[in-house]
N, C-alpha and C positions, 0 to 999 in steps of 0.2 A: 380156884376161877376167881381174879379177884371182882367181878362185877356181874351181876348174875344176868343183869337187864343188858350188857353192853353192846351186844348186835342188835338189839330195838334201838337204842337210844342213839347211837352212834351210824352214821351213814360212810362208805367210803369214801375217803379222800386219796386221791392219788395225788404225786407230786407234779409240781407244775413244770412246764418245761420252756425252754425258749421258742420266742416266735421263731418258726421255721426259714421265713427269709429271711433272719437277721444270722441265725446259729449257724446255715451252712457259710456265713463268710469265715469261719474259723474253725479250729480243729479240738475246740473245748468241750468237753460234758456239756449236754442240754437240757439236764434234769434239776431240778433248783429242789434242795430238801424240804422237807415240813418243820416249822417250828414245835419245840420238845415235846409241850403241850397238845398239839393236834396228833404227835406221833403216839403219844400215851392213851390218846383214846382210839387212835386206830388198832394200837395192843390188846385195848377191854374189848375189842370187838370179835375177839377169838371164844368159841362156844366154848370150849375146854371138851371137846367132845368123849364119850366113851369108850369109844372106837376114832382115833384121829385119823382118818383116810389121808389127811394130807401128810403122814409118813410113813405113806404105804410104800411104795417105790416098787411098783411094778408096771409092766406092760401090759395094758388094758385094749382091747382091737386094733393091736397095732401101733398103739400114741400111747406117750410116757402117762403115768398116772401116780401122783404121790410124790415125796422127795427121796431117790435114789440113795440116799445121804440117811435116811431115816432120823432127819433133825428133829429131835424134841422141840417143837414149834409152839405146841400150847406152854408149855414151861416158860419159854425164853417172851413170848408174848405177854403173859401173866406179869414178868419181871417189868418188860415195858411199861403196862400199866402202873406199875406200884412204884415206877422211877428207880428201881433196883439195876440200873444198868451193869456193875459188875457182876450180878450173878447173872443176870441173860447174857454176857458175853461169855461166864464161863460154860454156860449148858452151850451155848451154841458152838463153841469150839471144842466139845464134847464129840461130837461128831462130825465136825464143819473144818478141813485146814485149812481153807481157803474163802472165806464168806465174801471178800470184798471182792472177789471175780464172780462168783455166784450170784451176789446182789447187783451184780451189773449186768451180766451177759444171760442168764438164767433164763429161759422161758417160761420160768415159773408152774412146772406141773404138782406142785403143791398146791399152788391156787386153784388150777381145775378138780380137785379132789377135793376140796373146801365145803363141809356141809353147808357152812352159811349162805355157798350159792344157791344152795335148792330153793332160797327165801327170799335172798336179795343178792348183793354182791359178796364175790368173796372176799376173807382178811388181805389188805396188802402184805402178805407173808415176805416175799420179797425185798419190798421198801423196809419191813422192818426190820428184816435181816441185816441189810445194807446199812443200815441208821446204829446197829448194836456193834457193828465191828467197827467203822468210823469213828462211832463215841470212844471205842475203847481203844483206838491209836491216838487220838485227839489227848484224851486223859491220861495218858502213858501206862495204859493198864496191859496193854499188849508188850511184853516184855520177853527176850530170850529165855527160851529152858534149857536147861541141860539134863542130859543123862545123870543120874548117879553112878554109874560106873561105865567103862566102856568094855564090849566084849571080847575084843582083840578082832572079831572076824571084819571083812571087808567086802563090801558090794558097790558096784557098779551098776549103775541108771544108765541109758543110755535113752536120750531124751528128753529135754526139759521144760515139757508141754503139760499139763495140768494134772496128768496119771503119772509123770515122771516126778513131777514135784510130791504128788501126794506120797507116793513108796516113797521117797527121799527122807521127806518128814517124818513118816511113820518110823522108820528103821533105824534113822538115827536119834531118836527121844528113846528109841529100845535099848540104843547103845551099840550100835555096828557102826564103822567107821563106813560113811556112805560118801561116794563121788559119784558126782553127773555129768556125763561125757555128751556134749552138746555139739552137731554138727556147723550151727551158723556162728558169726563171730558174737553174739550176746545168746545170753538164755533166755527161757522163756517160752521156745516154741508157738504155737499157735496164738499164747496169751500176747505174746511180743510180735508175731509177723500175720499173724492172722485175723486181726479183730482191730479194726480204728479205733484212732486214738479217744474220737466223743461218745464213744461205748466203752472204753476199757485203757483210759489214760497210763502210758509206759512208766510215770513214776509211782504207779501204785503195784506194777509187776515187779519193778525194781527194788521199792519197798520191802516186798515179800523175799524176794532175792537176798537182799541184805540182812534181812533176818534171819532166814536159814544159816547164811554163812556165817553169823556171830554165832550161831549155835552148833557150828561143825562142820555143816556139810559142804563139799569142795565142789566147785564149779570148774570144768575144763571146757572151754570152746576153743572152736575151729578145729576139732577132731571129727574124723567124718569112720563111725566104726561101721561102715560097709566097707572099709578098707582092710581086705584080710589080714593084713599084719596088724593093723590096730586091734581088728577082733580076737585073734590068735595070741597078744599081749594082755587082752583086759582076762581071757578065759587063764592063762596063766596066772595072772596075778591077783586076781578075784575070786574069792570063797562062794559066791553068786552074784548072777549079770541078771539085771532085770531089761526089756525093752520095751520100749514105751516111744515109738519113734513115729506114730499116727497113724491115720489113713492116708498116705498122698498119692495113692495110684488114681487119675483122675477118670471118669466116666468120659469115653469119646464122644467128641461134641457131634458126630455124624455126619458131617460133611468134610471133603478132601481142602485141607487148608495149608498141604507142603507147599512152600516157598511162598507164601503169601505174608506177608509184614501187616502187623495190626491186630493178629488174632491172638488171643494169650487165655489160659485158664484164670478162673478166679483167685485160686490161690496165690499162684506167682503174681498177679495185677495186684493184689493186697499188700503182699509181702513189699514189691517194688513201692508202693507208697507209701509205706511205714520207713524204711529205707531211705526215702527223698526226704520224703515232710520230718521224721522225727531225727534223723542220724547224718544229716545233708550229705550222699550219695549218690550218683547217678546210674541208676541199675540202665538195663539193656531195657526192659519194659517200657513204652511209652506213657506219658501222662497223659491223661482223659482233655489238657488244656487246649481248646482252640475244634475240637473235633465230634463231630456227631459218634454217639456213643450207644450201643446195642449191648443190652445184659440180657443172657438167657438163662430164665429160671426167675424161680418167686420166692424164695426160701429165704432164710436170715443171711446165707452169703450172698445172694444176689442184690438184697437190700445194704449192704454194707458196700458191695462196690457199686451201685446205684449214689448212695450217698458220700461215696468217696469220689466220684468222677465229680459232682457236682461240687464239691470244695476245690475241687483242681481247676474248675472253671469250662467244663465242657459246654459246648454247642448246644446240644440236647440229649436227651439219654429214654433209651426205650426199652423196657421188658417185656422178652417174647417169652409165653409162658405156654406149656406144651396141653396140659389140660384146659376143658372148657371153663368160662367163669362159675358157672354153676357150684363146680365144685367147692368154691370157695367160700359161698355165702356162710354167712353166719345164722346163728335161730330165728333171726327177726327177717332175715331173706336180703340183709344188705352186705356190701364188700367191705369188709374192714381193708382198714389202712394202714403201712407202718410206718415208723418215723422218715423212711427215705421218700416213700409214695405221698407223704405232705408234704414234705421237702421240693420235691418236683412239683407239685401241682400249686406250690406257693409261688415256685421262680418261672414255669412255663404255662401254666393254669391248665393243665390236665392231667390226669392220673397216667404212666407209663406204661402200664399194662397191658400187654394186648392177648386175648386169649385164645385158645386152639389157634396156635399158629407155630411153624418151625421153620427152620431156614432149610431154603432149598437149593441155593446157591451162592457164592459169593464173585461178586464183580472186582476186579483189581484194572488198576491203570496200568499205564505203561512202562513203570518201573517196578510193577509185583506188589504195590501198597494195596491194601484193600479200599477200596472207593466204595462199596455200596451193595447191598446184597439183597436177594429174590426170595420171598415169603414163598410159603405153601398155598397161601392165598393169592400171589399171581401177582404182587405189587412188588413195587424195587424201591427198598429203603435207606438215603443217603447213610453211609457208616465208615467211619477212619478206625475205630476200633469196636471189636468184639469181643467182649468178652466171656467164657462160656462158664457159666456155676451151674454147674452140671453135676455136683456130686462128686463123690469116690467110691470107687468099685473094690479097695480093698487097701492091703499094705505093699509098700513096696518089696520086690525081691531080693535085693542088693545084700539088705542087712542079714536077713534068714540066711543066705546062701553062706555071708560068711561067717556066723555063727554055727552052720549044720543044721538048724530048725527046721519042721519040716512045717509045711506052709499049703494051702491054695489060695482063698480070696484071701483071707486072715492067717495069723499064724494057729496053727494045731495045737491044742491042748485039751484033755479029756475035758467031760464036762463037770463042769464046778470046780474045774483046777486051773490053775495059772502059772503052771510046767510044761515048759514044751517038751519036746523028744529028746533035747538035750538035757541030762539031771539037773546040771545045775544053772543052767538058764529057765529064765520067766520070762514073760510077757503081761503086759496091762493097757487096758485102753483101748485106743479105736484100733491099735495094731493087732488086740486079740479080739473085741467084741465088733471089730466095722464102725464106720463113721455114726457118729453119735453127740449128745451134746457134753459140755465141758463138767455138769456135775455127773455124769455118768462116768466121765473119765477119773475124775476124783475117786468116785466111788470104787472103780474098779482098783486105782491106786492103792487103796485102804485095804480093800481085799487082799490084794497080790501080797502088801507086805506081811500081812497074818500068816500067808503060805509059805513065805521066806524065811520070815522068824523061825517060823517051826523047823525047816531044812535045815537052819544053821545052829539052831538052841536047843532041836529035840521037843520044845517044846512052845508056848507063847503065852502073854497074857495083852495082845493085842487085841482090841475089838474091829 
């Protein structure tokens, strides 16, 4: 602990944000970095607790508490305070493969566990983390790392989201030859197609993929492992398979929308938005431009959909929330607003959320297109695009069937294990755990890599 009184001497200083009314005009990141001297003071606020609960990584009363990766937070906070950025980077990368992702999109359960929060505000752990990794890239400190020898064992990882990238990164550095099989035409999974550019720029994802490619990981895109022929070939050619296909089975909307155009699930809407905005494609899912948009849900994905609709030029946006408003109040009794709600407020003058209300009926025009919906409150809202951010109920069945692994809602594995009912097939991430956070997916990938390495080598030195 470099400064004993740091948590008393300095107040929390969050990064500045571009004005909501201005940032909705583009797809660029809207957080502005702190000056280096101010960031060092934020590192100095860390109390170096005897028991650093920020590293706990547990589920407490149904919510994540502390970092699932068990990041060495007090250590690199101390290094930030000292200006020792190289050492801070080394300690950060010891437990987190991709801090440039978690530093942008993680909801920071570490900060909820920060003891400094008992007295004042928690330490800016997530922002400190992002500063360390981005400074590392800027200074050329993040370089390709190569295994000292190759094991001769081949591993196929199905899915290139955060879990798949993590298990591939770990096993590649261990010396195994790793090939990532991706169904889409670009790697990255959720990181590429499920998170809007203003939260996670795609060049940041590509930067990491390029680095992994330099280190020896092979990416094969446009291959659907749900095809039994593809699965059979992978089982024949590789010594181990790791399934990291996410939780893609959406929770049903609850109303009949068969034959109604203008209704989609959030994952499909966000993927189409990225394809259209980033890659110049014209997907079937319509844009929100000129439409009255209604989003069902109030989580991070719902907010991403609302913010994306604003940037596409929607006519209006409303969020319908099943639970009552009181369920979302903070300790001070006020309703917190996320970045998307701030943007809607700036453009339309009101919070987009309506609480304790659901969709009762869809109204279509003569061509079968959605024109409005009737709520359980009895009113009719104009709507030409309905986006269901209702979450996921589990993984898809097709990949599991192709590889012959047992599943119920998710892939079945023994408690504490990542090995499926098929000896050489493993699973990790949302596909095994269920819908969760990016940081949990990375933790799953790292833990699965330990078991795969032991399966291939008879022992492991991975942590």
